[in-house]
ZAKOL-888301 format. One record per residue (C-alpha): residue number from 1; residue in three letters; z, y, x. Coordinates in Angstrom, 2 decimals. Example, Ala and Ser with C-alpha at 12.3 -4.5 7.8 and 13.67 -1.06 7.14 Angstrom:
<sites>
i;aa;Z;Y;X
1;ALA;7.80;-4.50;12.30
2;SER;7.14;-1.06;13.67
</sites>
This chain:
<sites>
i;aa;Z;Y;X
1;MET;0.00;-0.03;-0.01
2;MET;0.81;2.28;2.87
3;ASN;-2.55;1.58;4.43
4;SER;-4.50;2.23;1.31
5;GLY;-2.62;5.49;0.70
6;GLY;-3.28;6.67;4.22
7;LYS;-6.98;5.90;3.96
8;LYS;-7.24;7.76;0.71
9;GLN;-5.51;10.92;2.17
10;HIS;-7.90;10.73;5.17
11;LEU;-11.08;10.58;3.00
12;GLU;-9.82;13.52;0.92
13;GLU;-9.40;15.60;4.13
14;ASN;-12.94;14.67;5.32
15;ASP;-14.38;15.66;2.01
16;SER;-12.68;19.02;2.06
17;THR;-13.88;19.58;5.67
18;ASN;-17.54;18.63;4.80
19;THR;-17.41;20.78;1.71
20;GLY;-16.35;23.73;3.82
21;LEU;-19.05;23.14;6.38
22;GLY;-21.68;22.75;3.73
23;GLU;-20.75;26.02;2.22
24;GLU;-20.84;27.72;5.53
25;GLY;-24.23;26.15;6.23
26;LEU;-25.61;27.42;3.01
27;HIS;-24.36;30.90;3.78
28;GLY;-25.88;30.65;7.22
29;ASP;-29.21;29.60;5.73
30;GLU;-28.94;32.60;3.33
31;ASP;-28.19;34.86;6.28
32;SER;-31.17;33.69;8.26
33;GLU;-33.43;34.14;5.28
34;ASP;-32.09;37.70;4.87
35;GLU;-32.88;38.31;8.52
36;ASP;-36.38;37.02;8.07
37;SER;-36.99;39.19;5.09
38;ASP;-35.90;42.49;6.42
39;ASP;-37.24;44.61;3.67
40;GLY;-36.28;42.11;0.94
41;ASP;-39.67;42.21;-0.64
42;LEU;-41.11;39.05;1.00
43;THR;-41.53;35.98;-1.07
44;GLN;-40.68;32.53;-0.14
45;GLU;-44.28;31.76;0.76
46;ASP;-44.50;34.87;2.95
47;ILE;-41.42;33.91;4.77
48;LEU;-42.80;30.35;5.44
49;GLU;-46.12;31.81;6.65
50;ARG;-44.41;34.09;9.16
51;LYS;-42.35;31.19;10.43
52;ARG;-45.53;29.11;10.71
53;LYS;-47.34;31.81;12.73
54;ARG;-44.45;32.32;15.03
55;HIS;-44.55;28.58;15.57
56;THR;-48.30;28.22;16.22
57;PHE;-48.84;31.44;18.29
58;PRO;-47.08;30.15;21.53
59;LYS;-48.98;26.76;20.93
60;LYS;-52.37;28.64;20.89
61;GLN;-51.43;30.57;23.95
62;THR;-50.54;27.42;25.76
63;GLU;-53.79;25.75;24.82
64;SER;-55.75;28.82;25.92
65;ARG;-53.98;28.93;29.25
66;HIS;-54.59;25.28;29.88
67;GLN;-58.26;25.69;28.91
68;ASN;-58.62;28.60;31.35
69;THR;-56.86;26.74;34.14
70;ALA;-59.23;23.68;33.64
71;ILE;-62.33;25.82;33.68
72;GLY;-61.12;27.63;36.78
73;LYS;-60.67;24.39;38.57
74;VAL;-64.06;23.11;37.61
75;ALA;-65.73;26.42;38.53
76;GLN;-63.79;26.89;41.69
77;ALA;-66.06;28.08;44.65
78;HIS;-65.53;27.48;48.29
79;LEU;-62.48;29.13;49.85
80;VAL;-64.62;30.59;52.57
81;PRO;-68.11;32.10;52.45
82;LYS;-71.15;30.23;53.67
83;ALA;-71.82;30.58;57.47
84;ALA;-75.30;32.19;56.88
85;THR;-74.12;35.08;54.89
86;PRO;-73.47;38.54;56.56
87;LEU;-70.01;38.54;55.11
88;ALA;-69.12;35.32;57.02
89;ARG;-70.58;36.66;60.24
90;ALA;-68.69;39.85;59.87
91;ILE;-65.45;38.09;59.33
92;HIS;-65.97;35.77;62.29
93;ASP;-66.78;38.62;64.72
94;PHE;-63.95;40.72;63.39
95;ALA;-61.53;37.93;63.94
96;ARG;-62.79;37.33;67.43
97;MET;-62.51;41.09;68.16
98;LEU;-58.86;41.04;67.05
99;LEU;-58.21;38.07;69.41
100;GLY;-59.77;39.97;72.24
101;ILE;-62.65;37.52;72.61
102;PRO;-65.92;39.30;73.75
103;ARG;-68.84;38.83;71.54
104;LYS;-71.64;36.93;73.41
105;ALA;-75.14;36.76;72.02
106;LYS;-77.73;34.35;73.48
107;ASN;-80.38;36.30;75.52
108;SER;-78.63;39.47;74.73
109;LEU;-80.75;42.43;75.87
110;VAL;-78.29;45.28;75.26
111;VAL;-75.64;45.73;78.03
112;ASP;-74.57;49.46;77.59
113;ASP;-71.56;50.13;75.50
114;ASP;-73.02;53.34;74.10
115;ALA;-76.42;51.86;73.46
116;ALA;-76.08;49.62;70.37
117;PRO;-73.05;48.26;68.40
118;SER;-71.65;45.01;69.65
119;LEU;-70.81;43.95;66.14
120;PRO;-73.33;43.11;63.40
121;ASP;-73.91;45.44;60.47
122;PRO;-70.97;45.41;57.99
123;PRO;-71.46;43.86;54.63
124;THR;-72.60;46.02;51.70
125;ASP;-70.23;47.17;48.99
126;GLU;-71.72;44.55;46.69
127;GLU;-71.02;41.55;48.91
128;PRO;-67.25;41.77;48.96
129;HIS;-67.22;42.37;45.14
130;ASN;-69.59;39.37;44.56
131;TRP;-67.39;37.24;46.77
132;GLU;-64.17;38.22;44.88
133;SER;-65.73;37.63;41.50
134;ARG;-67.65;34.49;42.57
135;ASN;-65.72;32.26;40.12
136;GLN;-66.34;34.48;37.21
137;VAL;-70.11;33.58;37.08
138;GLY;-69.37;29.81;37.07
139;GLU;-66.66;30.27;34.49
140;THR;-68.92;32.17;32.16
141;LEU;-71.60;29.55;32.50
142;ILE;-69.12;26.68;31.76
143;ARG;-67.71;28.63;28.78
144;ASN;-71.20;29.11;27.28
145;ALA;-71.92;25.37;27.91
146;GLN;-68.76;24.34;26.07
147;GLU;-69.46;26.50;23.16
148;LYS;-73.02;25.19;22.82
149;ALA;-71.69;21.52;23.14
150;MET;-69.06;22.21;20.32
151;ARG;-71.64;23.75;18.04
152;LYS;-73.82;20.66;18.64
153;TYR;-70.79;18.37;18.01
154;LEU;-69.90;20.09;14.75
155;SER;-73.40;20.07;13.56
156;LYS;-73.30;16.30;13.28
157;LYS;-70.13;16.37;11.21
158;PRO;-69.49;17.19;7.59
159;PRO;-69.25;20.97;6.68
160;ASN;-65.47;21.07;6.34
161;PHE;-64.78;18.96;9.47
162;LYS;-62.18;20.48;11.87
163;PRO;-61.81;18.66;15.23
164;ASN;-58.36;18.01;16.56
165;GLN;-57.16;18.97;19.92
166;LYS;-58.16;15.59;21.51
167;GLN;-61.61;15.80;20.26
168;ARG;-62.04;19.39;21.46
169;LYS;-60.70;18.57;24.92
170;MET;-63.07;15.68;25.17
171;VAL;-66.14;17.77;24.16
172;GLU;-65.16;20.60;26.55
173;LYS;-64.57;18.35;29.49
174;ASP;-67.86;16.54;29.10
175;ALA;-69.68;19.87;28.71
176;ALA;-67.94;21.32;31.81
177;GLU;-68.91;18.26;33.99
178;ALA;-72.43;18.29;32.68
179;GLU;-72.90;21.99;33.49
180;VAL;-71.56;21.55;37.00
181;LEU;-73.88;18.61;37.63
182;ARG;-76.94;20.58;36.27
183;ARG;-76.28;23.55;38.52
184;TRP;-75.85;21.26;41.60
185;VAL;-78.98;19.29;40.83
186;GLY;-80.96;22.55;40.16
187;ASN;-79.87;23.96;43.56
188;LYS;-80.46;20.78;45.56
189;GLY;-83.60;19.71;43.65
190;PRO;-86.21;21.71;45.75
191;LYS;-84.62;20.42;48.98
192;PHE;-84.87;16.75;47.79
193;LYS;-88.40;17.25;46.68
194;GLU;-89.31;18.77;50.02
195;GLN;-87.68;15.77;51.78
196;ILE;-89.56;13.36;49.70
197;ARG;-92.85;15.14;50.30
198;HIS;-92.11;15.09;54.08
199;GLU;-91.54;11.39;53.92
200;ASP;-94.82;10.71;52.06
201;MET;-96.65;12.87;54.62
202;LYS;-95.23;10.88;57.53
203;LYS;-96.84;7.69;56.19
204;THR;-100.29;8.81;57.42
205;ALA;-101.56;10.32;60.67
206;ASP;-103.14;13.30;59.03
207;GLY;-99.95;13.87;57.05
208;LYS;-97.83;13.80;60.33
209;LYS;-100.30;16.36;61.85
210;ASN;-100.19;18.67;58.90
211;LEU;-96.40;18.44;58.71
212;GLN;-96.01;19.33;62.41
213;GLU;-98.32;22.29;61.92
214;SER;-96.37;23.60;58.94
215;VAL;-93.09;23.24;61.09
216;ASN;-94.67;25.12;63.93
217;VAL;-95.83;27.84;61.68
218;LYS;-92.33;28.28;60.24
219;GLN;-90.77;28.28;63.65
220;GLY;-93.37;30.83;64.86
221;ARG;-92.47;33.13;61.92
222;ILE;-88.74;32.86;62.59
223;ARG;-89.33;33.48;66.33
224;GLN;-91.48;36.39;65.48
225;ARG;-89.01;37.99;63.13
226;ARG;-86.29;37.65;65.80
227;ASN;-88.48;39.28;68.45
228;LYS;-89.19;42.15;66.09
229;GLU;-85.43;42.73;65.69
230;LYS;-84.80;42.46;69.39
231;LEU;-87.66;44.86;70.19
232;TYR;-86.52;47.36;67.51
233;LYS;-82.89;47.41;68.85
234;ALA;-84.12;47.66;72.54
235;ARG;-86.28;50.69;71.81
236;LEU;-83.52;52.41;69.82
237;SER;-81.03;51.79;72.58
238;ALA;-83.49;53.36;75.18
239;ALA;-84.05;56.33;72.82
240;ARG;-80.35;56.87;72.34
241;LYS;-79.83;56.78;76.13
242;LEU;-82.55;59.21;76.78
243;PHE;-82.39;61.64;73.89
244;GLY;-78.93;61.15;72.30
245;LYS;-77.63;59.38;69.34
246;ASP;-78.25;62.16;66.80
247;SER;-81.55;63.50;68.13
248;ASN;-84.72;63.80;66.10
249;GLU;-86.44;61.30;68.38
250;VAL;-83.98;58.60;67.45
251;VAL;-84.41;59.48;63.76
252;MET;-88.15;59.10;64.01
253;LEU;-87.90;55.83;65.92
254;SER;-85.52;54.44;63.34
255;HIS;-88.45;53.62;61.04
256;PRO;-89.17;49.94;61.32
257;GLU;-92.90;50.46;60.57
258;ILE;-93.38;52.08;64.06
259;HIS;-92.45;48.88;65.76
260;LEU;-94.65;46.35;64.10
261;ASP;-97.12;46.25;67.04
262;ASP;-95.54;42.98;68.11
263;GLU;-97.64;40.99;65.57
264;LEU;-99.11;38.17;67.60
265;ALA;-102.45;36.57;67.17
266;ASN;-103.53;33.28;68.65
267;VAL;-106.60;33.71;70.83
268;ASN;-107.20;30.05;71.72
269;ASP;-105.60;26.65;71.51
270;PHE;-103.85;27.12;74.86
271;GLY;-101.15;29.38;73.50
272;SER;-102.22;32.71;74.95
273;ARG;-101.42;35.52;72.46
274;GLN;-102.33;39.17;72.10
275;ARG;-100.65;42.08;70.42
276;LEU;-102.22;43.84;67.45
277;ARG;-102.14;47.60;68.00
278;LEU;-101.27;49.79;65.05
279;GLU;-104.28;51.79;64.19
280;TRP;-102.36;54.59;62.41
281;ARG;-100.19;55.48;65.46
282;SER;-101.41;58.43;67.54
283;ALA;-102.04;58.23;71.27
284;GLU;-99.01;60.27;72.04
285;LEU;-96.76;57.93;69.96
286;ASP;-98.24;54.88;71.70
287;THR;-97.44;56.54;75.05
288;LEU;-93.85;57.28;74.03
289;ILE;-93.26;53.80;72.88
290;SER;-94.77;52.45;76.15
291;LEU;-92.34;54.57;78.06
292;LEU;-89.43;53.31;76.11
293;ASP;-90.43;49.71;76.93
294;GLN;-90.58;50.53;80.65
295;PHE;-87.22;52.26;80.41
296;HIS;-85.76;49.25;78.76
297;MET;-87.00;46.99;81.52
298;LYS;-85.94;49.24;84.40
299;ARG;-82.46;49.83;83.19
300;GLN;-81.46;46.17;83.48
301;THR;-79.31;45.13;86.50
302;LEU;-78.93;41.45;86.28
303;PRO;-81.77;38.99;87.04
304;LYS;-81.27;37.16;83.78
305;THR;-81.44;40.34;81.75
306;LYS;-84.40;41.60;83.71
307;ARG;-86.38;38.47;82.87
308;ALA;-85.38;38.59;79.29
309;ALA;-86.43;42.28;79.02
310;LYS;-89.73;41.64;80.68
311;ALA;-90.52;38.72;78.36
312;LEU;-89.69;40.89;75.42
313;VAL;-91.68;43.88;76.36
314;GLU;-94.67;42.29;78.00
315;ARG;-95.74;40.02;75.22
316;GLY;-99.51;40.00;76.18
317;ALA;-102.28;42.59;76.21
318;TYR;-103.40;44.36;73.09
319;ALA;-106.15;42.86;71.11
320;PRO;-109.47;44.75;71.09
321;GLU;-109.36;45.22;67.28
322;PRO;-106.21;47.04;66.00
323;ASP;-104.46;46.15;62.76
324;PRO;-105.97;48.35;60.01
325;ASP;-103.61;47.31;57.16
326;GLN;-100.42;48.70;58.49
327;CYS;-99.28;52.26;57.32
328;PRO;-96.61;54.71;58.35
329;SER;-93.54;55.03;56.29
330;LYS;-93.31;57.57;53.60
331;GLY;-92.37;61.12;54.74
332;PHE;-93.37;60.31;58.28
333;GLN;-94.21;63.21;60.68
334;GLU;-98.01;63.80;60.12
335;SER;-98.66;65.00;63.71
336;LEU;-97.69;61.51;65.02
337;VAL;-100.35;59.91;62.85
338;SER;-103.86;59.31;64.22
339;PRO;-106.33;61.88;62.81
340;ALA;-109.07;59.32;62.85
341;TRP;-106.95;57.03;60.74
342;LEU;-106.16;59.79;58.30
343;ASP;-109.88;60.63;57.88
344;SER;-110.70;56.98;57.09
345;GLN;-108.08;56.51;54.40
346;ALA;-108.51;57.22;50.72
347;GLY;-106.87;60.32;49.23
348;LEU;-104.65;58.40;46.93
349;LEU;-103.03;56.64;49.84
350;ILE;-102.46;59.76;51.74
351;GLU;-100.88;61.34;48.59
352;GLU;-98.68;58.27;48.24
353;LEU;-97.43;58.42;51.74
354;ASN;-96.35;62.04;51.34
355;LEU;-96.42;62.80;55.15
356;ASP;-94.36;65.56;56.50
357;GLU;-96.45;68.43;57.89
358;GLU;-93.52;69.99;59.76
359;ASP;-93.14;69.18;63.42
360;HIS;-89.60;68.20;63.92
361;PHE;-90.12;67.87;67.79
362;ASP;-92.93;68.23;70.19
363;ILE;-93.97;64.76;71.27
364;LYS;-95.95;66.08;74.31
365;GLY;-92.82;67.81;75.61
366;VAL;-90.80;64.68;74.88
367;ILE;-93.19;62.58;76.98
368;LYS;-92.98;65.06;79.67
369;ASP;-89.18;65.16;79.76
370;THR;-89.22;61.30;79.72
371;LEU;-91.45;61.10;82.83
372;GLU;-89.26;63.60;84.61
373;ALA;-86.22;61.59;83.73
374;PHE;-87.97;58.52;85.28
375;ARG;-88.66;60.49;88.48
376;ALA;-85.02;61.71;88.66
377;ARG;-83.62;58.22;88.14
378;ALA;-86.06;56.85;90.72
379;SER;-85.04;59.47;93.31
380;VAL;-81.39;58.75;92.65
381;GLY;-82.01;55.10;93.12
382;GLY;-83.87;55.63;96.32
383;GLN;-81.21;57.78;97.78
384;SER;-78.49;55.30;96.96
385;SER;-80.50;52.43;98.49
386;SER;-81.22;54.39;101.65
387;GLY;-77.52;55.33;101.95
388;SER;-76.42;51.73;101.61
389;ALA;-78.96;50.76;104.34
390;MET;-77.60;53.43;106.74
391;MET;-74.09;52.18;106.16
392;SER;-75.05;48.63;106.97
</sites>
């Protein structure tokens, strides 16, 4: 009896406690509802809709963040630029300069510190911007491919069909991988086709001969372009040394069209070559350029650089027939253009060139000053050599 009475009393206490907690819970729910409906005008459906939005908004944010991360990984570019780009060369040379390592160029023809810059041209403003935003292009292409794949997937479903998260991820993943593969094949396709074509050409003797000839032509063009660049820099270096960096002569010689006389023509099958003279250049301009070439050869001190300078400047005799297709640059000084070439050209071409009639410098005086500089340097060299002989 005592045990049954004790159990009954314990149950009554628990009931009263649960009843109190239940009333507090009800009051707590009412307080939370009052907090959700601050203005007191919201209905029960509005309150539930607000709760649902608050619950789904972080979920959508998380899904969007995960999607962006996945696209970024797929579209991720190389961490360093390709070696052939000017940006990569500039970074490489700048790092070597910071480490104190001198920049060495094969067959370098410029030895003076004030002649030409030892570092390559800096990258343009667009190159760093394109490098920093290199992933954005890939991400945009992948997003467009995913949207197109999703539209195609939904077009095969009923009108009211809504894909779930698993289905959407599957479609987006396949579309991203297909887009990356398509771009890779598109970039590598021409190289593979060229390799296959070369393999087919090697199967016959005529094909091997034609392939070797095409390779020689490509190598000749690359070598010719490099020689043009070296000759251009050598002449500008000589002009800066003779006339000063900011002189009108250097500004005139900065036009690349002036230095295109190193076009080489094959005379026979033995490899002898000739230069094609530019018909539009006046005789005075030809003389000045010839003096710059001689100055470049004579200023070298080491046997290796002397041989390289001589090979660069003395590239063979001029061909009998000049090159009639080359033209001066727009706005070039008219007095430096051959009068015979001007008379033989059409009026529309002369009007398009818009040659400058003002003489910014007297080229005959420049030639005279250059010859005097040659004599002065030769006399100084002779005195120094005779002095060293007397001391010995």
